[in-house]
TORRO-94386 format. One record per residue (C-alpha): residue number from 1; x, y, z; residue in one letter. Coordinates in steps of 0.1 Angstrom, whole numbers, plus 2048, in hexadecimal, padded with zeros to 3 digits. Each point is the difference from the previous one (the first is absolute). Layout:
N
(NUM (X Y Z) "A")
...
END
This chain:
568
(1 (CE6 93D 25B) "M")
(2 (7FB 817 7E1) "R")
(3 (7E4 812 813) "E")
(4 (819 806 81E) "L")
(5 (81A 80D 7E8) "L")
(6 (7E7 818 7F0) "R")
(7 (7F5 80D 822) "E")
(8 (825 806 807) "Y")
(9 (805 813 7E0) "E")
(10 (7E0 814 808) "R")
(11 (810 809 823) "L")
(12 (820 80B 7ED) "I")
(13 (7EC 817 7EA) "L")
(14 (7EE 810 81E) "Q")
(15 (822 806 811) "L")
(16 (80D 810 7DF) "E")
(17 (7E2 819 800) "E")
(18 (803 808 825) "T")
(19 (826 807 7F9) "L")
(20 (7F8 817 7E5) "R")
(21 (7E8 813 817) "E")
(22 (81C 803 818) "G")
(23 (7EE 7ED 81C) "R")
(24 (817 7E0 801) "L")
(25 (81A 7FE 81B) "S")
(26 (817 7E2 806) "L")
(27 (7F1 7F7 81F) "Q")
(28 (7DD 7FE 7F0) "R")
(29 (80D 7EE 7E1) "M")
(30 (80F 7E5 819) "F")
(31 (7E1 7FD 812) "Y")
(32 (7EA 7FB 7E0) "V")
(33 (817 7E6 7F0) "L")
(34 (808 7EC 81E) "R")
(35 (7E2 7E9 7FF) "P")
(36 (805 7FD 7DA) "M")
(37 (825 7F6 807) "M")
(38 (7F4 7E1 815) "K")
(39 (7E6 7F6 7E6) "S")
(40 (819 801 7E4) "L")
(41 (81A 7EE 816) "K")
(42 (7E7 7E6 806) "S")
(43 (7F5 7FE 7DB) "L")
(44 (826 7FB 7F8) "T")
(45 (802 7E2 817) "L")
(46 (7DF 7F2 7F4) "I")
(47 (80C 803 7DA) "S")
(48 (81E 7ED 809) "R")
(49 (7EC 7E4 810) "M")
(50 (7E8 7FF 7E2) "L")
(51 (81C 7FB 7E5) "V")
(52 (7F7 7E4 7E9) "G")
(53 (7DE 7FB 812) "K")
(54 (7DD 807 7F0) "K")
(55 (7DD 7FB 805) "G")
(56 (7F4 7ED 820) "L")
(57 (824 7F7 80A) "R")
(58 (807 825 801) "A")
(59 (7E2 804 815) "F")
(60 (808 7E5 819) "L")
(61 (822 811 807) "I")
(62 (7EE 821 807) "L")
(63 (7E8 7ED 815) "E")
(64 (81C 7ED 814) "R")
(65 (812 822 807) "E")
(66 (7DF 811 80B) "W")
(67 (7FB 7E4 819) "K")
(68 (825 803 80B) "A")
(69 (7FE 821 813) "G")
(70 (7F4 824 803) "E")
(71 (81F 810 7F0) "E")
(72 (7F2 801 7DC) "R")
(73 (7DC 7F4 807) "R")
(74 (7EF 820 7F4) "Q")
(75 (810 802 7DE) "I")
(76 (7FD 7D9 7FC) "L")
(77 (7DC 803 809) "G")
(78 (7FA 81A 7E6) "Y")
(79 (813 7EA 7E5) "L")
(80 (7EC 7E2 80A) "L")
(81 (7DF 811 7FF) "S")
(82 (806 80D 7DC) "R")
(83 (80E 7DE 7F5) "C")
(84 (7E2 7EF 80F) "A")
(85 (7E9 813 7E7) "I")
(86 (811 7EC 7E4) "C")
(87 (7F9 7DF 812) "I")
(88 (7DD 809 806) "F")
(89 (7FC 808 7DA) "D")
(90 (80D 7DC 7F9) "F")
(91 (7E9 7F2 81A) "I")
(92 (7E2 813 7F3) "N")
(93 (805 7F4 7DC) "T")
(94 (803 7DC 80B) "W")
(95 (7E4 7FF 818) "M")
(96 (7E7 815 7EA) "M")
(97 (809 7F3 7DD) "K")
(98 (814 7DE 807) "G")
(99 (81E 80C 7ED) "Q")
(100 (825 801 809) "I")
(101 (80E 822 7F4) "D")
(102 (824 7F8 809) "D")
(103 (816 800 7E0) "P")
(104 (81E 803 815) "G")
(105 (7F8 7E3 818) "H")
(106 (806 816 81E) "E")
(107 (7E0 7F9 814) "F")
(108 (7F5 7E3 816) "F")
(109 (7EB 7EE 7E9) "L")
(110 (80C 7E9 7E4) "D")
(111 (7EE 7F0 7E2) "E")
(112 (808 7DD 7F1) "K")
(113 (7F1 805 7DE) "S")
(114 (80A 7DC 7F6) "D")
(115 (7E5 7F3 816) "L")
(116 (7DF 7FF 7EE) "K")
(117 (7DD 7FC 80E) "K")
(118 (7F8 7E3 7E7) "E")
(119 (818 7E9 814) "A")
(120 (7E6 7FF 81D) "L")
(121 (7EA 7E9 7E9) "N")
(122 (81C 7E9 7F5) "R")
(123 (81C 800 81A) "D")
(124 (7FA 7ED 820) "L")
(125 (81A 815 813) "N")
(126 (7FB 822 7EF) "S")
(127 (80E 81B 815) "S")
(128 (7F0 81B 7EB) "Y")
(129 (7EC 811 81C) "W")
(130 (81B 7FE 81A) "E")
(131 (81E 80A 7E9) "Q")
(132 (7F3 816 7E3) "R")
(133 (801 81E 818) "Y")
(134 (816 7FE 81F) "R")
(135 (810 817 818) "I")
(136 (824 806 802) "K")
(137 (805 800 826) "P")
(138 (822 80E 801) "D")
(139 (7F4 822 7F2) "V")
(140 (7DF 805 814) "V")
(141 (801 81F 814) "P")
(142 (7FA 7FC 825) "S")
(143 (7E2 816 801) "F")
(144 (7F0 7E8 7E5) "L")
(145 (807 7DE 812) "H")
(146 (7DD 7FE 810) "V")
(147 (7EF 80A 7DE) "H")
(148 (814 7EE 7E7) "V")
(149 (7EB 7E0 7FD) "D")
(150 (7DF 813 7FC) "K")
(151 (811 817 7E5) "I")
(152 (80B 7E1 7ED) "L")
(153 (7DF 7EE 802) "L")
(154 (7EC 81F 7F8) "A")
(155 (815 806 7E0) "G")
(156 (7FB 7DB 7F7) "K")
(157 (7DB 802 804) "Y")
(158 (7FE 81F 7EA) "V")
(159 (816 7F1 7E6) "N")
(160 (7E9 7E2 7FE) "V")
(161 (7E2 816 7FC) "L")
(162 (813 816 7E5) "R")
(163 (809 7E1 7EC) "E")
(164 (7DB 7F7 802) "C")
(165 (7F7 823 7F2) "K")
(166 (7EB 808 81E) "V")
(167 (7FB 825 805) "H")
(168 (808 80C 824) "L")
(169 (7F2 81F 812) "E")
(170 (81B 80C 817) "V")
(171 (7F2 820 80C) "K")
(172 (7F8 7F2 823) "N")
(173 (824 7F7 808) "V")
(174 (813 81B 815) "Q")
(175 (81E 80D 7EE) "T")
(176 (809 81E 816) "E")
(177 (81E 7EE 80C) "V")
(178 (813 80A 7E0) "F")
(179 (7FD 825 809) "A")
(180 (81E 815 801) "E")
(181 (7FB 804 826) "S")
(182 (80B 7DC 809) "F")
(183 (81C 800 819) "Q")
(184 (815 7E3 805) "F")
(185 (7FD 7F1 824) "G")
(186 (7E3 815 80B) "L")
(187 (7E4 7E9 80E) "P")
(188 (7E4 814 7EF) "E")
(189 (811 7F9 7DF) "S")
(190 (804 7DB 807) "E")
(191 (7DC 7FE 80A) "Y")
(192 (7F5 810 7DF) "K")
(193 (817 7E5 7EE) "L")
(194 (7EF 7E3 815) "A")
(195 (7DE 80F 7F7) "K")
(196 (807 802 7DC) "Y")
(197 (80F 7DD 7FB) "V")
(198 (7E5 7F0 815) "T")
(199 (7E6 813 7EB) "S")
(200 (810 7F7 7DE) "A")
(201 (804 7DB 809) "F")
(202 (7DD 7FC 80E) "E")
(203 (7F3 811 7DF) "F")
(204 (816 7E9 7EA) "A")
(205 (7F7 7E0 813) "S")
(206 (7DC 807 800) "T")
(207 (7FE 808 7DD) "S")
(208 (813 7E0 7F5) "L")
(209 (7E9 7EB 818) "V")
(210 (7E1 80F 7F2) "N")
(211 (80B 7FB 7DD) "Y")
(212 (809 7DA 804) "I")
(213 (7E2 7F7 817) "V")
(214 (7E5 814 7EF) "R")
(215 (80A 806 7DC) "D")
(216 (814 7DE 7FB) "L")
(217 (7E7 7EC 817) "D")
(218 (81C 7F0 816) "L")
(219 (7E8 7EE 816) "F")
(220 (7EC 7F2 7E1) "G")
(221 (823 7F2 7F3) "R")
(222 (808 7F0 821) "L")
(223 (7DF 7F1 803) "Q")
(224 (803 7F3 7DC) "S")
(225 (821 7F0 807) "I")
(226 (7F3 7F2 821) "K")
(227 (7E3 7EF 7EB) "R")
(228 (818 7F0 7E5) "Y")
(229 (81F 7FA 814) "F")
(230 (7F3 7F8 824) "L")
(231 (7DF 7F1 7F2) "L")
(232 (7E9 817 813) "D")
(233 (7E4 7F6 7E9) "Q")
(234 (80B 7DE 7F2) "G")
(235 (7E2 7F7 7EC) "D")
(236 (815 808 7E1) "F")
(237 (81A 7E8 80B) "L")
(238 (7E8 7E3 806) "S")
(239 (7F5 807 7DC) "H")
(240 (822 801 7F3) "F")
(241 (80B 7E0 811) "L")
(242 (7E3 7EE 7F0) "E")
(243 (806 80B 7DD) "I")
(244 (826 800 801) "A")
(245 (806 7E0 813) "R")
(246 (80C 7EC 7E1) "E")
(247 (818 81D 7F7) "E")
(248 (80D 805 824) "L")
(249 (808 7DA 804) "S")
(250 (816 800 7E2) "K")
(251 (827 804 805) "P")
(252 (807 824 803) "A")
(253 (817 7FE 7E2) "S")
(254 (7E5 7F5 7EA) "K")
(255 (7E4 817 80C) "T")
(256 (7F5 81D 7EC) "S")
(257 (800 821 811) "T")
(258 (7E9 810 7E5) "V")
(259 (7E5 7E5 807) "K")
(260 (803 804 825) "L")
(261 (7FD 825 7FD) "S")
(262 (7E1 7FD 7EB) "S")
(263 (7F0 7E8 818) "L")
(264 (807 817 81C) "L")
(265 (7F2 81E 7EF) "E")
(266 (7E0 7E9 7F9) "L")
(267 (7FF 7F6 824) "A")
(268 (802 825 80D) "I")
(269 (7E5 80C 7E6) "R")
(270 (7E7 7E6 80B) "T")
(271 (804 805 825) "S")
(272 (7F8 81C 819) "S")
(273 (820 813 7F4) "S")
(274 (7F1 806 7DE) "K")
(275 (7F9 825 808) "D")
(276 (822 806 80F) "S")
(277 (810 820 7F2) "S")
(278 (822 7F2 801) "Y")
(279 (7FC 7DC 7F7) "K")
(280 (812 807 7DD) "D")
(281 (820 809 813) "D")
(282 (802 7DA 80D) "L")
(283 (816 7E8 7EB) "T")
(284 (80D 7DE 807) "C")
(285 (823 7EE 7FB) "S")
(286 (812 7E0 807) "L")
(287 (81F 803 816) "H")
(288 (820 7EB 7FB) "S")
(289 (7FF 7F3 823) "T")
(290 (7E7 7F4 818) "T")
(291 (7F3 817 81C) "V")
(292 (810 7EA 81B) "V")
(293 (822 802 7EF) "D")
(294 (7FC 825 7FD) "Q")
(295 (7F6 805 823) "L")
(296 (81D 7EA 80E) "L")
(297 (818 813 7EC) "R")
(298 (7F2 820 811) "I")
(299 (803 7F2 822) "V")
(300 (825 7F8 7F8) "N")
(301 (7FD 7DB 7FA) "M")
(302 (817 7F1 7E9) "T")
(303 (7F6 7F4 7DF) "G")
(304 (810 7E0 804) "Q")
(305 (7F1 7F7 820) "S")
(306 (7DD 802 7F3) "H")
(307 (801 802 7DB) "E")
(308 (7F5 7DE 7F2) "T")
(309 (809 7F1 7DF) "G")
(310 (7DC 806 7F7) "R")
(311 (804 825 802) "N")
(312 (822 800 7F0) "R")
(313 (7F1 7EE 7E1) "N")
(314 (7E3 819 800) "K")
(315 (7E5 7E5 7FE) "D")
(316 (7EB 80D 81C) "F")
(317 (7DB 807 7F8) "C")
(318 (7F2 821 7F3) "A")
(319 (7ED 805 820) "F")
(320 (820 802 814) "E")
(321 (80E 81B 7E7) "A")
(322 (7E0 815 7FB) "F")
(323 (7FE 822 80C) "S")
(324 (7F0 821 7F8) "V")
(325 (80E 823 7FA) "D")
(326 (7F2 824 802) "Y")
(327 (807 81E 7EB) "R")
(328 (805 81F 816) "V")
(329 (808 823 7F1) "S")
(330 (814 81D 80F) "W")
(331 (7FC 80C 81B) "P")
(332 (7EC 7E4 80F) "L")
(333 (81F 7EB 7FB) "S")
(334 (810 813 81D) "L")
(335 (7E9 7EC 817) "I")
(336 (7F7 7E2 7EA) "I")
(337 (824 7FA 7F4) "S")
(338 (80F 7E1 7F1) "R")
(339 (80D 7F7 823) "K")
(340 (7DC 801 80C) "A")
(341 (7F2 7EE 7E2) "I")
(342 (81A 7E4 806) "T")
(343 (7F4 7FD 824) "K")
(344 (7DC 7FF 7F4) "Y")
(345 (80B 7E4 7E7) "Q")
(346 (810 7EB 81A) "L")
(347 (7E0 802 816) "L")
(348 (7EA 7F9 7E1) "F")
(349 (815 7E2 7F3) "R")
(350 (7FE 7EF 824) "H")
(351 (7DC 807 803) "L")
(352 (7FA 7F4 7DC) "F")
(353 (815 7DF 805) "H")
(354 (7EA 7FA 81E) "C")
(355 (7E1 807 7EE) "K")
(356 (80A 7E9 7E5) "Y")
(357 (807 7E5 818) "V")
(358 (7DE 805 812) "E")
(359 (7EE 7FF 7DD) "S")
(360 (813 7E2 7F6) "T")
(361 (7F6 7ED 820) "L")
(362 (7DC 80A 7FD) "C")
(363 (7FF 7F3 7DC) "S")
(364 (810 7E0 808) "S")
(365 (7EA 7FB 820) "W")
(366 (7E2 809 7E9) "T")
(367 (80A 7E7 7E6) "T")
(368 (804 7E4 818) "Q")
(369 (7DE 806 80E) "Q")
(370 (7F2 7F3 7DF) "T")
(371 (808 7DD 80D) "L")
(372 (7EA 804 81D) "K")
(373 (7E2 7F4 7EC) "G")
(374 (80B 7DC 800) "I")
(375 (804 801 826) "D")
(376 (826 802 800) "S")
(377 (803 814 820) "K")
(378 (814 7E5 811) "S")
(379 (81A 7FF 7E6) "I")
(380 (806 827 7FF) "F")
(381 (7F9 807 825) "A")
(382 (824 807 808) "N")
(383 (806 813 7E0) "S")
(384 (7E1 816 809) "F")
(385 (80E 806 823) "V")
(386 (821 80A 7F2) "L")
(387 (7F0 818 7E7) "F")
(388 (7EF 810 81D) "G")
(389 (81F 806 814) "R")
(390 (812 80D 7E2) "M")
(391 (7E5 818 7F7) "L")
(392 (7FE 80D 825) "N")
(393 (824 807 7FF) "F")
(394 (800 814 7DF) "V")
(395 (7E1 813 809) "Q")
(396 (80A 807 821) "S")
(397 (821 80E 7F6) "Y")
(398 (7F0 815 7E4) "L")
(399 (7E6 80D 81A) "Y")
(400 (81D 809 817) "Y")
(401 (812 812 7E4) "M")
(402 (7E4 813 7F1) "Q")
(403 (7E9 806 81E) "V")
(404 (818 803 81E) "E")
(405 (81E 80F 7EF) "V")
(406 (7F9 813 7DF) "I")
(407 (7DD 80F 808) "E")
(408 (807 810 821) "P")
(409 (822 80D 7F4) "A")
(410 (7EE 80F 7E0) "S")
(411 (7E6 810 816) "Q")
(412 (81C 80F 817) "S")
(413 (813 80C 7E2) "L")
(414 (7E2 812 7F1) "R")
(415 (7F7 813 821) "G")
(416 (825 80B 805) "R")
(417 (803 80C 7DD) "M")
(418 (7E1 814 804) "S")
(419 (80D 816 81B) "R")
(420 (800 826 7F8) "E")
(421 (826 804 808) "D")
(422 (80A 7E5 7E8) "M")
(423 (81D 806 7E8) "S")
(424 (80A 7EC 7E2) "I")
(425 (820 7F3 810) "D")
(426 (7EA 7F4 81E) "N")
(427 (7E8 7EE 7E8) "M")
(428 (81E 7EE 7F0) "M")
(429 (80C 7F6 821) "F")
(430 (7DD 7F4 80B) "L")
(431 (7FA 7ED 7E1) "H")
(432 (822 7EF 802) "D")
(433 (7FB 7F8 824) "D")
(434 (7DD 7F2 7F7) "F")
(435 (811 7E9 7E6) "L")
(436 (81B 7F6 817) "G")
(437 (7E8 7F7 81C) "T")
(438 (7EA 7EB 7E7) "C")
(439 (81E 7ED 7F4) "V")
(440 (80E 7FA 823) "K")
(441 (7DF 7F6 810) "D")
(442 (7F7 7E8 7E4) "C")
(443 (81F 7EF 809) "I")
(444 (813 806 7DF) "L")
(445 (820 80A 810) "T")
(446 (804 7E2 817) "N")
(447 (812 7E8 7EB) "A")
(448 (7FB 7E3 818) "K")
(449 (7DA 804 801) "I")
(450 (7FE 809 7DB) "L")
(451 (810 7DF 7F8) "Q")
(452 (7EA 7EC 815) "I")
(453 (7E1 810 7F2) "I")
(454 (80E 7FA 7DC) "T")
(455 (804 7DD 808) "N")
(456 (7DC 7FC 80D) "L")
(457 (7F4 811 7E0) "L")
(458 (814 7E8 7EB) "S")
(459 (7F2 7E2 813) "V")
(460 (7DD 80E 7F9) "C")
(461 (806 803 7DB) "M")
(462 (811 7DF 7FC) "L")
(463 (7E2 7EF 813) "F")
(464 (7E6 813 7EB) "A")
(465 (812 7F7 7E0) "N")
(466 (802 7D9 80C) "Y")
(467 (7DC 801 80B) "S")
(468 (7F5 80D 7DC) "D")
(469 (814 7E5 7EE) "R")
(470 (7F3 7E5 816) "F")
(471 (7DB 80C 7FE) "T")
(472 (803 801 7DA) "D")
(473 (80F 7DF 7FE) "S")
(474 (7E6 7F1 81A) "A")
(475 (7E3 80E 7ED) "M")
(476 (80E 7F3 7DE) "E")
(477 (806 7DC 80D) "E")
(478 (7E3 7FD 818) "A")
(479 (7E6 809 7E7) "F")
(480 (811 7EF 7E1) "A")
(481 (7E3 7E5 7FE) "W")
(482 (7E9 81C 7F2) "E")
(483 (802 7F9 7DA) "G")
(484 (815 7E1 806) "D")
(485 (7FC 7E3 7E7) "A")
(486 (7FC 7E8 81C) "H")
(487 (7E3 814 810) "A")
(488 (7F0 7DF 810) "E")
(489 (821 7FA 813) "E")
(490 (805 823 80C) "T")
(491 (7DB 806 808) "A")
(492 (805 7EC 822) "N")
(493 (820 811 808) "M")
(494 (802 814 821) "D")
(495 (80E 823 7FA) "P")
(496 (809 804 824) "I")
(497 (814 7E1 800) "A")
(498 (810 80A 7DF) "D")
(499 (809 823 810) "L")
(500 (810 7ED 81C) "Q")
(501 (814 7EB 7EA) "G")
(502 (80C 81F 7ED) "I")
(503 (807 810 820) "A")
(504 (814 7E3 80C) "W")
(505 (813 7FC 7DE) "D")
(506 (80A 824 801) "N")
(507 (80A 800 824) "R")
(508 (7E6 81B 805) "F")
(509 (7FC 7FD 827) "H")
(510 (826 7FD 805) "E")
(511 (807 81F 7EA) "T")
(512 (7E5 814 812) "V")
(513 (80F 7F5 822) "A")
(514 (822 80B 7F5) "K")
(515 (7F1 824 7F4) "F")
(516 (7EF 801 822) "K")
(517 (820 7F8 813) "K")
(518 (815 81A 7EC) "N")
(519 (7E5 81B 803) "F")
(520 (7FC 7FB 827) "D")
(521 (824 800 804) "A")
(522 (805 821 7EF) "H")
(523 (7E1 80F 810) "L")
(524 (80C 7F5 822) "A")
(525 (823 810 7F9) "Q")
(526 (7EF 81F 7F4) "L")
(527 (7EB 804 820) "L")
(528 (81E 7F8 815) "E")
(529 (814 81D 7F0) "V")
(530 (7E3 818 800) "L")
(531 (7F9 7F9 823) "G")
(532 (826 806 80A) "A")
(533 (7FF 823 7EE) "F")
(534 (7DE 809 80F) "A")
(535 (809 7F6 824) "Q")
(536 (822 811 7FF) "G")
(537 (7EF 821 7F7) "E")
(538 (813 802 7E1) "V")
(539 (7DF 7FE 7EA) "E")
(540 (7E4 800 818) "P")
(541 (7E6 802 7E5) "H")
(542 (809 7DE 7F5) "L")
(543 (7EC 7F1 81C) "S")
(544 (7DF 806 7EE) "S")
(545 (80D 7ED 7E3) "L")
(546 (80A 7E2 816) "C")
(547 (7DD 800 80E) "S")
(548 (7F0 7FE 7DE) "R")
(549 (817 7E5 7F3) "L")
(550 (7FA 7EA 81E) "D")
(551 (7DF 80B 80D) "S")
(552 (7F8 7DE 80C) "S")
(553 (820 7FB 812) "G")
(554 (807 7E0 7EB) "Y")
(555 (824 806 7F7) "Y")
(556 (80A 80F 822) "A")
(557 (7F2 7E0 812) "A")
(558 (806 7E3 7E9) "S")
(559 (819 808 7E4) "V")
(560 (825 7FE 805) "S")
(561 (819 80D 7E8) "R")
(562 (80C 7E6 7E8) "E")
(563 (81A 7FF 7E5) "K")
(564 (7F1 808 7DF) "V")
(565 (802 7E7 7E4) "D")
(566 (7FD 80E 7DE) "W")
(567 (804 7E0 7EE) "R")
(568 (7DD 7FB 7F2) "M")
END
């Protein structure tokens, strides 16, 4: 407006000069001033409309009037073109430097300085990335509507790089859109704007992706997390379960986290993971609830319905509370956030629980094999069969989770993240989608199936512990004649008959039969529920798990559902 007024003042000076020269007539003066009179009248109306308005709110009023009709479009177009230069200066500062230069809070981007990036590492529901910088939609000019998302993201990407003190070369980004020749509403100018925004966005996105993928080794980090959380190379876990079994079998409240951490470090340093660059970022912890309770709460199950007195008293074993954690620095925490780590922990705790049960079953079965030397097969035949069925269940379920769910999803994630047009926001979405797929396909979001699997794992642990107690007792009593003072009497004793007597006294066969009944009933129930989900096309991938769990067709053909009796 000041420029238009100065132009009017220059016209008046020219008329005065013409008047002094005697060449100004009334008719000529009216002819010269008439266009300016229209402009000044329009300026008067525009000024009244803009009273109390500033910044983009004033711009939006001008834009609305410009669209309304042709009467004042020329002068409005001029005013909008001049105002747009200020908007472009703001956009340029944001997209090239990642800074908001808006002391009057007049533009369309807003910063919430109370949100800190450190929250990504500690807050499960941190909204830092979504809310730290955001668009004020009510003040976005219409000619920026199609570009505003790219403008926001480009500035956010540059801001991340600036905080990491990464130097950016911006000479290849086209900036001619800021020239004085910009004309509002002209297609050529809008094309230049689109070209600039796209160029700046691609530059910022590519720069940040290259920094995170190459300089910070994103894929190496994800591979490290996969190794430790998803047990991609589980030799360290086998060693850890062996050396930490005594500590893991204690009540969680009486277990030393420091000792477990030392044993975990020892297991890693004596495994194939010893040369991993990121092994020192792994830590361990003990949770206050079991993984089952945590998962059931996540899938909206009420605590009263599934929380047992055992959990309320916190006397569950350490292996049920054990988990690992991972230290992640900025800006990797954008992708590997606390929310992502929590999902990894859920998967790890469930896998670890299954691995611990598998290891316990194998150990108990191996211990019971020591009695084979006295030809006791007939006594333990049913027990050996039950061990085989339980191991088949646990190992089939682990194979399904690790080989049929996690590995294909991981390979797909790596391939999709390696595309050239990938942005950090796309990577965040793909990583979260990968974790969601793993959690869902590992049946951790289906409360009914999860509860049945938990019951099966509990039966396996109870049976393994019972078997260990009986085997220890049997070995102690059956071979008590060694070193006995009445050696002549005990020399003629039949160890098999003695074992049979011990088994009869301890109701061994009856107890094994009861465990078998409970296990078969739970497994038949699981197969029925899995089959219903698979056949109903709700979870078609579960059909392969059904086939593995009942490869012989035994349960489908001969086991009917029975009411489970937990009174052992």
